[in-house]
C-alpha positions as CSV (number, residue, x, y, z in Angstrom):
1,M,90.9,185.7,97.4
2,T,93.8,184.7,95.2
3,E,93.6,181.1,93.8
4,R,96.9,179.2,93.3
5,R,96.7,175.7,92.0
6,L,99.1,173.2,90.3
7,L,97.3,171.8,87.3
8,A,99.9,169.6,85.6
9,I,103.6,168.6,85.3
10,V,104.9,168.2,81.8
11,S,108.2,168.0,79.9
12,T,109.6,168.5,76.4
13,E,112.6,167.8,74.4
14,K,115.7,169.8,75.3
15,D,115.7,171.4,71.8
16,N,112.1,172.6,72.4
17,R,112.8,174.3,75.7
18,I,110.3,177.0,76.8
19,R,110.7,180.0,79.0
20,C,109.8,179.9,82.6
21,Q,107.1,182.4,83.3
22,H,107.9,182.9,87.0
23,Q,108.4,186.6,87.8
24,G,112.0,187.6,87.1
25,C,113.1,184.2,85.7
26,N,112.6,183.7,82.0
27,H,115.1,180.8,82.0
28,P,114.6,178.0,79.4
29,V,113.2,174.8,80.9
30,Y,112.3,171.4,79.4
31,S,111.9,169.0,82.4
32,A,109.4,169.1,85.2
33,I,107.5,172.1,83.9
34,H,104.8,173.0,86.3
35,V,101.5,174.4,84.9
36,V,100.1,176.6,87.6
37,L,96.9,178.6,87.9
38,D,98.0,181.8,89.7
39,D,95.1,184.3,90.3
40,S,93.2,183.2,87.2
41,Q,96.4,183.3,85.1
42,L,98.0,180.1,83.7
43,K,101.7,180.0,84.0
44,V,104.4,177.5,83.1
45,I,107.0,177.4,85.8
46,G,110.3,175.5,86.1
47,S,110.8,173.1,89.0
48,T,113.2,175.4,90.9
49,C,111.1,178.5,90.6
50,F,108.0,176.4,91.6
51,K,109.7,175.3,94.8
52,Q,110.7,178.9,95.6
53,G,107.6,180.7,94.4
54,Y,104.9,178.3,95.4
55,P,106.0,176.6,98.6
56,D,102.3,176.2,99.5
57,L,101.8,173.9,96.5
58,H,103.4,170.4,96.6
59,S,104.3,168.7,93.4
60,K,104.5,165.3,95.2
61,T,100.8,164.9,95.1
62,D,98.5,163.0,92.8
63,L,99.9,165.0,89.9
64,T,103.3,163.5,90.5
65,D,101.6,160.1,90.4
66,R,99.9,161.1,87.2
67,F,102.8,162.7,85.3
68,G,105.9,161.4,87.1
69,E,108.7,163.5,88.7
70,K,109.8,165.0,85.3
71,G,106.3,165.4,84.0
72,R,104.3,164.1,81.1
73,K,106.4,164.2,77.9
74,L,104.7,166.5,75.4
75,S,104.6,166.0,71.6
76,P,105.4,168.9,69.3
77,D,101.7,169.6,68.8
78,E,101.0,169.5,72.5
79,L,104.0,171.8,73.1
80,E,102.5,174.3,70.6
81,K,99.1,173.9,72.3
82,L,100.8,174.6,75.7
83,M,102.2,177.9,74.3
84,R,99.1,179.0,72.5
85,N,96.2,177.4,74.5
86,T,97.3,176.2,77.8
87,E,93.8,175.7,79.1
88,Q,93.0,173.4,76.2
89,L,96.1,171.3,76.9
90,V,95.3,171.2,80.6
91,A,91.7,170.0,79.7
92,Q,93.2,167.3,77.4
93,L,95.6,166.2,80.2
94,E,92.6,166.1,82.6
95,E,90.7,163.9,80.2
96,E,93.7,161.6,79.7
97,Y,93.9,161.3,83.5
98,K,90.2,160.5,83.8
99,A,90.6,157.8,81.1
100,H,93.7,156.6,82.9
101,I,91.8,156.4,86.2
102,K,89.0,154.5,84.6
103,A,91.4,152.0,83.0
104,E,93.3,151.7,86.3
105,K,90.0,151.1,88.1
106,R,89.1,148.4,85.6
107,R,92.6,146.9,86.0
108,I,92.4,146.9,89.7
109,A,88.8,145.5,89.6
110,E,90.0,142.7,87.3
111,I,93.0,142.0,89.6
112,E,90.6,141.9,92.6
113,R,88.2,139.6,90.6
114,Q,91.0,137.3,89.7
115,Q,92.3,137.3,93.3
116,Q,88.8,136.6,94.6
117,E,88.3,133.8,92.1
118,S,91.7,132.4,93.0
119,A,90.8,132.6,96.7
120,Q,87.5,130.9,96.0
121,Q,89.3,128.2,94.0
122,R,91.8,127.7,96.9
123,L,89.0,127.6,99.4
124,H,87.1,125.1,97.2
125,A,90.2,123.0,96.9
126,I,90.8,123.2,100.7
127,I,87.1,122.2,101.4
128,Q,87.3,119.4,98.8
129,H,90.6,118.2,100.2
130,E,89.2,118.3,103.8
131,T,86.0,116.5,102.6
132,Q,88.1,113.8,100.9
133,R,90.3,113.5,104.0
134,Q,87.2,113.1,106.3
135,E,85.7,110.6,103.9
136,A,88.9,108.6,103.8
137,M,89.1,108.8,107.6
138,L,85.5,107.6,107.8
139,L,86.2,104.7,105.4
140,S,89.3,103.8,107.3
141,Q,87.4,103.9,110.6
142,Q,84.6,101.8,109.1
143,E,87.1,99.3,107.7
144,A,88.9,99.2,111.1
145,E,85.6,98.6,112.8
146,R,84.7,95.9,110.3
147,R,88.0,94.2,110.8
148,W,87.6,94.5,114.6
149,H,84.1,93.1,114.4
150,E,85.3,90.3,112.1
151,F,88.2,89.6,114.5
152,N,85.8,89.5,117.5
153,E,83.5,87.1,115.6
154,K,86.4,84.8,114.8
155,V,87.6,85.0,118.4
156,A,84.1,84.3,119.7
157,K,83.7,81.4,117.2
158,K,87.1,80.0,118.1
159,T,86.3,80.4,121.8
160,T,83.0,78.6,121.3
161,E,84.7,75.8,119.4
162,L,87.4,75.5,122.2
163,A,84.7,75.5,124.8
164,L,82.7,72.9,123.0
165,I,85.9,70.7,122.6
166,A,86.6,71.2,126.3
167,T,83.0,70.3,127.2
168,Q,83.2,67.2,124.9
169,R,86.5,66.2,126.4
170,E,85.1,66.7,129.9
171,H,82.1,64.6,129.0
172,T,84.1,62.0,127.2
173,R,86.8,61.7,129.9
174,M,86.9,58.1,131.0
175,L,85.6,57.5,134.5
176,P,87.6,54.9,136.5
177,T,86.0,51.5,136.3
178,S,85.8,51.5,140.1
179,N,83.2,54.3,139.8
180,W,80.7,52.3,137.8
181,V,81.6,48.6,137.8
182,N,79.9,46.4,140.5
183,P,82.9,44.6,142.1
184,K,80.7,41.9,143.6
185,K,79.4,40.5,140.3
186,S,81.2,38.0,138.0
187,A,82.5,39.1,134.7
188,L,83.3,37.4,131.3
189,A,86.7,37.8,129.6
190,L,86.6,37.5,125.8
191,R,89.5,37.7,123.3
192,L,88.7,37.7,119.6
193,K,90.6,36.8,116.5
194,D,90.4,40.4,115.2
195,G,92.7,41.4,118.0
196,T,90.1,43.0,120.3
197,S,89.4,42.0,123.8
198,W,86.2,42.5,125.8
199,V,84.8,42.2,129.3
200,R,81.2,41.6,129.9
201,C,80.3,43.1,133.4
202,E,77.5,44.5,135.4
203,D,77.4,48.2,136.6
204,L,76.2,49.6,139.9
205,N,72.7,50.0,138.4
206,G,72.4,46.4,137.4
207,Q,72.9,47.0,133.7
208,Q,74.9,44.6,131.6
209,R,77.9,46.3,129.9
210,L,80.5,45.3,127.4
211,F,83.9,47.0,128.0
212,P,86.4,47.1,125.1
213,V,89.9,46.7,126.6
214,E,92.3,49.5,125.7
215,T,89.8,51.4,123.6
216,L,92.4,54.1,122.8
217,Q,93.8,51.7,120.3
218,Y,90.5,51.7,118.4
219,E,89.6,55.0,116.8
220,N,86.1,53.9,116.0
221,W,85.3,51.7,119.0
222,T,81.9,53.2,119.3
223,L,81.0,51.5,116.0
224,S,82.0,48.1,117.2
225,L,78.4,47.1,118.0
226,P,75.2,48.1,116.3
227,T,72.9,50.5,118.3
228,R,70.0,48.0,118.2
229,C,71.8,45.9,120.8
230,A,74.1,48.3,122.6
231,Q,74.5,52.0,123.3
232,A,78.1,53.5,123.5
233,D,78.7,55.4,126.8
234,L,81.6,57.9,126.3
235,S,82.0,58.6,130.0
236,T,82.9,55.0,130.8
237,R,84.2,54.0,127.4
238,S,81.8,51.0,127.4
239,F,78.6,49.8,125.8
240,I,75.4,49.6,127.8
241,T,73.7,46.6,126.3
242,K,70.1,46.5,125.3
243,N,70.3,42.8,124.6
244,V,73.5,41.2,126.0
245,I,72.9,37.9,124.3
246,D,72.7,39.5,120.9
247,A,75.7,41.7,121.6
248,L,77.8,38.7,122.6
249,F,76.6,36.7,119.6
250,I,77.9,39.5,117.3
251,L,81.3,39.5,119.0
252,R,81.6,35.7,118.9
253,T,81.0,35.7,115.2
254,R,84.3,37.5,114.8
255,G,86.1,34.4,116.1
256,V,86.8,33.6,119.7
257,Q,90.4,32.9,120.9
258,F,89.6,32.9,124.6
259,E,86.5,33.1,126.7
260,C,86.1,32.6,130.5
261,V,83.9,33.7,133.4
262,F,85.7,35.2,136.4
263,P,84.5,36.1,139.9
264,S,85.2,39.8,139.5
265,F,85.7,42.5,136.8
266,Q,89.4,43.0,137.7
267,H,90.1,39.2,137.2
268,A,88.3,39.2,133.9
269,L,90.1,42.4,132.8
270,S,93.5,40.9,133.6
271,A,92.6,37.7,131.7
272,A,91.4,39.7,128.7
273,K,94.7,41.5,128.5
274,G,96.8,38.4,129.2
275,D,97.7,37.5,125.6
276,R,98.2,41.1,124.5
277,H,101.4,41.7,126.6
């Protein structure tokens, strides 16, 4: 069986043209010279004769990629080798191609390595960025929760304080005297030189009390009498006496302007206020 194979594509300077060995041609050629193995015989064929005489062989194969459309440019020594020992030149070109393939594989491998390394770096950067983003979100969430907890604590504390104030106000809200004073008992009106006025009266439980008139004018009215002889009652704004004699004695030492016993609390209260209006 006849073997026909394209081995190489070469070219030379125009001044070093060679003869096309295709049957019946013998024209000088210098570009896109096709080296063909035709039935165990090596021939150098011009591009036109190659297309006409060897339609079953296609130059646009890997040889075109190796040598280019116009072929590998030959040096003068290589041209001489082509004419005298074509097989040796083809072997040389084959070795060059193998070396080129190895270098190309190394180049491609290096490019792939760099691409893989770059991809890994990008992936690492993305992971690092995502990790930092999630950490920042977690810190932000923790800070928001801390602030919310702190806010709730402040609200709870303030609510407790307001509730306590409201409770204290409720407890210290002055009851009307009619709710606790015994209207059937006599009362003592007392006006002192320090500007205060007092009423000694008896409550519904039979306890003796001292009622400071217009206590809102006295910020520290609860300190007007020592606790050994009287206990301040915030709900009635009065003192429950432990010893009424001692309590009256302490008040009288401050200087008495007016003192009189009246048949009822209201009469005594009016008298105690008399010189203050």
